C-alpha positions as CSV (number, residue, x, y, z in Angstrom):
1,M,183.4,50.1,89.1
2,A,185.1,47.6,91.6
3,E,183.8,48.0,95.3
4,I,186.5,48.7,97.8
5,K,186.4,46.2,100.8
6,P,187.0,47.9,104.1
7,K,190.2,47.1,105.6
8,S,190.0,44.8,109.1
9,K,189.8,46.5,112.2
10,P,192.7,48.1,113.6
11,D,193.3,46.8,117.3
12,S,194.3,50.4,118.8
13,I,190.8,51.8,117.7
14,D,187.7,51.3,119.7
15,P,185.0,49.1,118.4
16,E,182.3,51.7,118.8
17,L,184.3,54.4,117.0
18,W,185.0,51.7,114.2
19,S,181.7,51.2,113.5
20,R,180.5,55.2,113.3
21,L,183.9,55.7,110.8
22,Q,182.4,52.8,108.3
23,A,178.7,54.3,108.7
24,E,180.4,57.8,107.7
25,A,182.2,56.5,105.1
26,K,179.3,54.8,103.3
27,S,177.3,57.9,103.8
28,P,179.1,60.9,104.0
29,F,177.3,64.0,105.1
30,R,174.1,62.3,106.4
31,G,173.3,64.0,109.5
32,L,174.1,67.3,107.6
33,R,171.5,66.3,104.8
34,Q,169.1,65.3,107.2
35,F,169.3,68.9,109.2
36,V,169.0,70.3,106.2
37,Y,165.8,68.2,104.9
38,V,164.2,68.5,108.3
39,S,164.9,72.7,108.7
40,C,163.2,73.0,104.8
41,A,160.5,71.1,106.4
42,L,159.8,73.0,109.5
43,S,160.3,76.2,107.3
44,G,157.7,74.8,104.6
45,A,155.3,74.1,107.6
46,I,155.6,77.6,109.0
47,G,154.9,79.1,105.7
48,G,152.2,76.8,104.9
49,V,150.4,78.1,108.5
50,V,150.9,82.0,107.5
51,F,149.5,81.1,104.4
52,F,146.6,79.0,105.4
53,F,145.5,81.8,107.8
54,K,146.0,84.4,105.0
55,L,143.8,82.0,103.0
56,L,141.2,81.7,106.2
57,A,141.4,85.4,106.3
58,G,140.4,86.2,102.3
59,K,143.2,88.3,101.5
60,N,144.7,88.5,97.9
61,L,143.6,85.1,96.9
62,E,144.9,84.8,93.5
63,A,148.5,85.1,95.3
64,T,147.6,83.1,98.6
65,I,146.7,79.6,97.0
66,P,149.7,79.1,95.2
67,N,151.9,80.2,97.8
68,L,150.2,77.5,100.0
69,A,150.5,75.0,97.4
70,L,154.2,75.5,96.8
71,Q,154.7,75.5,100.8
72,I,152.7,72.0,101.0
73,G,155.0,70.6,98.2
74,V,157.9,71.9,99.5
75,V,156.7,70.0,103.0
76,A,156.1,66.9,100.9
77,I,159.0,67.0,98.9
78,M,161.2,67.3,102.4
79,V,159.7,64.2,104.2
80,W,160.3,62.3,100.9
81,L,164.0,63.1,100.5
82,L,164.3,62.3,104.6
83,K,162.2,58.9,104.3
84,I,164.7,57.8,101.3
85,D,167.6,58.9,103.2
86,R,166.6,57.0,106.4
87,A,165.9,54.0,104.1
88,K,169.6,53.8,103.2
89,I,171.0,52.6,106.6
């Protein structure tokens, strides 16, 4: 597929606005994706803290350990996805 070359900047548009529009065209919904990654990572971290304290209390260990591992995995995946998304600037 051929790469589309950006048109030259119109004279009537602010240069800062033009650069933001070009960045959004290259990576649409980037801010929304990063918000979702951070939100899910925070949710996983909160869940991880809850399950960690359940583990310390010794309550229902056969269910708590896998749930804690899942929460840690969610946080790790979200951090990894956020790093990938930020590296594509």
